[in-house]
C-alpha positions, 0 to 999 in steps of 0.5 A, spaced: 362 766 493 357 766 488 355 771 484 348 774 485 343 776 481 342 782 482 336 785 485 336 792 480 338 794 474 344 798 471 344 804 466 348 801 461 354 808 462 356 804 468 356 797 464 360 799 459 365 802 464 365 794 469 365 791 462 371 796 459 375 795 466 373 786 466 377 786 460 383 791 462 388 785 463 386 782 457 392 780 451 392 787 446 389 783 440 388 789 436 396 790 437 396 783 434 398 780 440 394 774 439 397 768 435 389 767 434 381 767 435 381 774 431 382 776 425 382 783 421 382 785 413 381 793 413 378 798 418 372 799 413 371 791 413 370 791 420 366 797 421 362 795 415 360 788 419 359 791 425 354 795 422 350 790 418 351 785 424 347 791 428 341 792 423 340 785 424 341 784 431 334 782 433 332 777 428 333 769 427 335 765 421 332 760 423 326 764 421 329 766 415 324 761 411 318 764 415 318 771 417 325 774 415 325 774 407 330 778 406 335 774 410 334 768 407 335 772 401 342 775 404 343 767 406 342 765 399 347 770 397 352 768 401 351 761 399 352 762 391 358 767 392 361 761 396 359 756 390 361 761 385 368 762 389 370 756 390 368 754 382 363 748 384 359 745 379 352 747 376 347 744 381 352 744 388 349 747 393 350 749 401 348 752 407 351 757 412 352 755 419 355 758 425 362 755 425 368 750 422 366 745 427 359 745 426 361 746 418 365 739 419 360 735 424 354 736 419 358 734 412 361 727 417 353 726 419 352 727 411 357 722 409 355 717 415 347 717 412 350 716 405 354 710 407 348 707 410 345 707 403 351 703 400 351 696 402 358 694 400 360 699 405 360 695 412 360 698 419 363 699 424 365 706 419 371 710 419 374 716 416 381 716 413 384 723 415 392 725 415 395 727 423 393 734 421 386 735 421 383 738 425 380 737 431 373 736 430 372 730 425 373 726 432 369 731 435 364 728 430 366 721 430 365 721 438 358 723 437 356 719 431 361 712 434 365 713 427 374 712 428 378 716 426 384 713 424 390 720 423 396 717 419 402 720 419 404 725 414 407 725 409 413 730 405 412 738 408 408 735 414 402 735 407 397 728 407 401 722 404 396 719 400 399 712 399 399 712 406 391 714 406 390 709 400 393 703 404 388 705 411 381 705 407 378 698 408 370 696 407 368 701 412 372 708 411 366 712 408 371 720 408 377 721 406 379 728 409 384 734 406 386 740 409 387 747 405 391 749 409 391 745 415 391 749 421 397 747 425 403 747 420 398 752 414 400 748 409 394 745 403 394 737 402 395 734 395 387 735 395 389 733 386 392 726 389 386 725 394 380 727 389 383 722 384 383 716 390 376 718 392 373 717 385 377 711 384 375 709 390 368 712 390 369 714 398 366 721 401 373 727 401 371 732 404 376 739 404 377 742 411 378 749 408 375 752 414 382 756 415 383 758 408 378 758 404 376 764 403 383 767 402 386 762 398 383 763 392 385 770 392 392 769 393 392 764 387 389 769 383 395 775 386 400 769 383 401 766 388 403 759 388 397 755 391 394 748 389 388 746 386 384 745 392 376 746 391 370 744 388 372 744 381 377 738 383 371 732 381 372 727 388 372 733 392 364 731 395 364 737 400 366 743 403 367 748 408 370 755 409 369 760 415 367 766 414 369 769 420 376 767 419 379 769 413 372 772 410 373 777 415 366 777 417 364 777 425 363 772 428 360 766 428 359 764 420 361 759 416 360 755 410 358 748 407 358 746 399 356 740 397 357 737 389 350 735 390 343 737 393 342 729 396 348 730 399 346 736 403 338 733 405 342 728 408 346 733 412 339 736 414 335 734 421 328 732 421 323 731 426 316 732 426 314 727 432 311 733 437 306 736 438 308 742 433 310 738 427 315 738 422 322 741 425 328 742 420 334 745 421 341 744 416 345 746 423 346 743 430 344 751 432 337 752 431 336 759 433 343 763 429 345 769 429 342 774 424 347 779 423 352 774 422 348 773 416 347 779 414 354 781 415 358 776 412 352 779 406 356 786 406 363 785 408 363 780 402 359 785 397 363 791 401 371 788 399 369 784 392 374 781 389 378 786 388 377 788 396 379 781 398 386 781 393 388 787 396 388 785 403 391 777 401 396 781 397 398 786 403 397 779 408 402 776 403 407 781 404 407 780 412 407 774 412 414 773 408 417 779 412 416 775 418 418 769 415 424 772 413 424 775 420 424 768 424 429 764 419 433 770 421 433 768 429 439 764 430 436 757 433 429 758 428 427 754 423 420 753 419 417 746 421 412 748 414 414 753 409 407 757 410 402 756 403 397 762 406 399 765 413 400 760 419 407 760 420 409 754 425 416 754 427 421 751 433 428 751 435 433 747 431 436 741 434 442 742 437 445 738 442 438 740 445 441 747 447 434 750 446 428 748 448 422 752 444 417 752 450 422 756 453 422 761 448 414 761 448 414 763 456 419 768 454 414 772 449 408 771 454 413 774 460 413 780 454 406 780 453 404 776 448 400 770 448 404 764 445 401 759 439 404 752 441 404 746 437 405 740 441 407 735 436 412 737 433 414 742 439 414 749 436 410 756 436 404 757 431 401 763 429 395 765 424 397 772 421 392 777 419 392 784 419 393 785 426 398 782 426 403 788 422 403 793 427 405 788 432 411 785 427 417 789 428 415 788 436 414 781 436 421 779 432 424 783 437 422 780 442 423 773 439 429 774 439 431 776 445 426 770 448 431 766 444 436 768 447 435 768 454 432 761 453 439 759 450 442 753 455 436 754 459 433 746 459 426 743 457 419 743 460 417 737 459 410 739 462 407 745 457 402 744 454 399 746 447 391 749 449 386 752 445 
């Protein structure tokens, strides 16, 4: 039966109790039992983000230029801090968005509008990307009638730059590289893609939505992280989510451009209606002011030292997960993680172990299993929530493997996000 609109109001105490009850069956994500969706750096950063968000709960970031001047200043400073972190050249610009998919969509829109100014580029336009690129590129392609050519990856599941070069034609407007890719957690060879982009004069977008706000600090603590950012001259735009490993409240992402005119191409302008000029840098018009101010507050609260400290903890935790998985007979990593995304599958031993049967065992034990479909594997994006449950996870994983051996497979199980 359809829920009826309430006839009378209800006090908060009762609503609070009802909401708590409705969430009673949720996955225990605070103990690391969810492989994605939530990210945690420290309790203090969480509290700062919460308080800063609620302080600006009512403000609309759309009105920053005309009404909420402090909010606009904080948004500008978030962008400036990002430009500094990603080593952008003088003249580079950016803006906040509500998430990685929106950042990618706007970057594709800017590249398409740039392509329309280039007589040498012939429609229909295309994007050349590795198979591992985020689905948001196809979402943008569907809306803008662009072909997305996804190519098999090369060594260690990274983009095959030679194959991407061979796929370029006179309609190719964008190359894509990930830092890291969502499925396997590895960083594509962005230096080589940068060289290719400059040689062929093609827009290169680096999707650092997942790892952008942690990879620079992994570099600074001594991890072997290749360059991926705007210090590479062929990188024309870069997206990075604050609400992932920037540890800021949702919804908050950033999009950066090497040149001001490219940002202008990403904007929406319209004046053929009674109210006159209407311009936005995002698909959404209204944006949560709290997401902007919380990002500003968390970045200032943590600073470089705080992010480096969390990065060291996450690196050690990821190493422990990797070692624990490798120690389980029948499992192997599908890729060695550059940051904190892990992806592992079943070793091929006469098909005696199906990783999706292992996932079913983990589900029965109270874990939400993250899955990859091609190749079949289990997947997790590790933040500090996952340290509390690490030993239990590895113990239950080992038990699920033993339980699944010899059970056969279930070809109908799908990876869903």
